[in-house]
C-alpha positions in Angstrom: 65.6 101.6 80.0 68.8 103.3 80.0 69.9 105.5 83.0 72.3 108.4 82.0 74.4 109.7 84.6 77.8 111.3 85.3 80.6 109.8 87.4 83.5 111.9 88.8 86.4 109.5 90.1 89.8 108.4 89.8 91.0 105.8 87.0 91.8 102.7 89.2 92.4 100.0 86.5 92.4 99.5 82.7 91.5 96.3 81.3 93.1 95.7 77.9 89.9 94.0 76.6 87.7 94.6 73.8 85.8 96.6 74.2 88.1 98.4 76.6 87.1 98.4 80.1 88.0 100.9 83.0 87.6 100.7 86.7 86.9 104.0 88.2 86.7 104.8 92.1 84.2 107.5 93.2 83.4 108.2 96.9 84.8 104.7 97.8 82.5 103.3 95.3 83.9 101.2 92.3 82.5 101.4 88.8 82.9 99.4 85.7 83.2 101.5 82.5 83.0 100.0 79.1 84.2 102.3 76.3 82.4 102.0 73.0 84.0 102.7 69.7 82.4 106.1 69.5 83.2 107.0 73.2 84.9 110.7 73.1 87.8 110.8 75.5 88.8 114.4 75.9 91.6 116.3 77.7 91.9 120.1 77.9 89.3 120.5 75.1 91.1 118.3 72.8 90.0 114.6 71.9 92.6 111.9 72.7 93.0 108.3 72.3 92.3 105.4 74.9 96.2 104.8 74.9 96.5 108.2 76.7 94.8 106.9 79.7 96.7 106.5 82.9 95.9 104.8 86.3 95.6 107.8 88.9 94.0 110.4 86.5 90.9 112.1 87.8 88.0 112.1 85.3 84.3 112.6 84.5 82.4 109.9 82.7 79.2 110.6 81.3 77.0 107.5 79.9 74.3 105.1 80.5 74.2 102.7 83.5 73.2 99.3 82.6 69.8 98.1 84.1 71.0 94.8 85.3 74.2 96.2 87.2 73.9 99.7 88.8 77.8 99.9 89.0 78.4 99.3 85.3 78.2 102.0 82.8 78.8 102.5 78.8 80.6 105.6 78.4 79.4 108.2 76.0 82.1 110.9 76.9 85.1 110.7 79.1 86.9 113.8 80.1 90.1 113.8 81.9 90.2 116.6 84.5 94.1 116.7 85.6 
């Protein structure tokens, strides 16, 4: 069963893998975020590309936590807040 959740945190690392993976720190906890092909990446109400992501950006990620690893998520939507 999937567990939908929203995480607000700071982008700590971008792994140039396929699919692309991000590391986000939220309240001193590190989360691994996988971007799916259909993940929407938003900034200021406009959709942008993964190439616009930068370490240090504040973001809110919504997606499904994986059952085998509570610190891992597949993102449905990522919104840059700064």
